[in-house]
C-alpha positions in Angstrom: 4.9 14.5 -21.4 3.7 16.2 -24.6 6.4 18.0 -26.5 5.3 21.1 -28.3 7.1 23.3 -30.8 6.4 26.8 -32.0 7.4 27.4 -35.6 6.6 30.8 -37.1 4.2 31.6 -34.3 2.2 28.4 -34.6 2.0 25.6 -32.0 2.7 22.0 -33.0 2.4 18.8 -31.0 5.3 16.5 -31.6 3.1 13.5 -31.3 1.4 14.5 -34.5 4.6 14.7 -36.4 5.4 12.3 -39.2 8.4 10.0 -38.8 10.4 12.3 -41.1 9.5 15.3 -39.0 10.5 13.5 -35.8 13.8 12.6 -37.4 14.3 16.3 -38.3 13.6 17.3 -34.7 16.2 14.8 -33.6 18.7 16.3 -36.0 17.9 19.8 -34.9 18.4 18.8 -31.2 21.8 17.4 -32.1 22.8 20.6 -33.9 21.7 22.7 -30.9 23.8 20.6 -28.5 26.8 20.9 -30.8 26.3 24.7 -31.1 26.2 24.9 -27.3 29.5 22.9 -27.1 31.1 25.1 -29.7 30.0 28.3 -27.9 31.4 26.9 -24.6 34.7 26.1 -26.4 34.8 29.7 -27.8 34.3 31.2 -24.4 37.0 28.9 -22.9 39.4 29.8 -25.7 38.7 33.5 -25.4 39.4 33.3 -21.7 42.7 31.5 -22.4 43.6 34.1 -25.0 43.0 37.0 -22.6 45.1 35.2 -20.0 48.0 34.8 -22.5 47.7 38.5 -23.4 48.0 39.5 -19.7 51.0 37.2 -19.3 52.6 38.8 -22.3 52.0 42.3 -20.9 53.6 41.2 -17.6 56.6 39.7 -19.4 57.1 42.9 -21.5 57.0 45.1 -18.4 59.4 42.8 -16.6 61.8 42.9 -19.5 61.7 46.7 -19.7 61.8 47.4 -16.0 63.7 44.4 -14.6 60.9 44.1 -11.9 59.6 40.6 -11.4 55.9 41.1 -10.4 55.6 37.5 -9.2 58.2 38.3 -6.5 56.3 41.4 -5.4 53.0 39.6 -4.8 54.3 36.3 -3.4 53.5 35.3 0.2 57.0 34.3 1.1 
């Protein structure tokens, strides 16, 4: 399969690249993979942060009111 790239609106065929250009494409691919991993980790950490904030709110409300919300919503 022929790999094509568009750079500044121009099409390039990867088969025509020099060895240095092919190495650069490989490095760019690696960077893109790492950026995707980092973005996934950011999303995971943001979700965890939001969960901790919600737990903190519940804890504060429980301290102020004395009501344990986990008891209210348990199936037992």
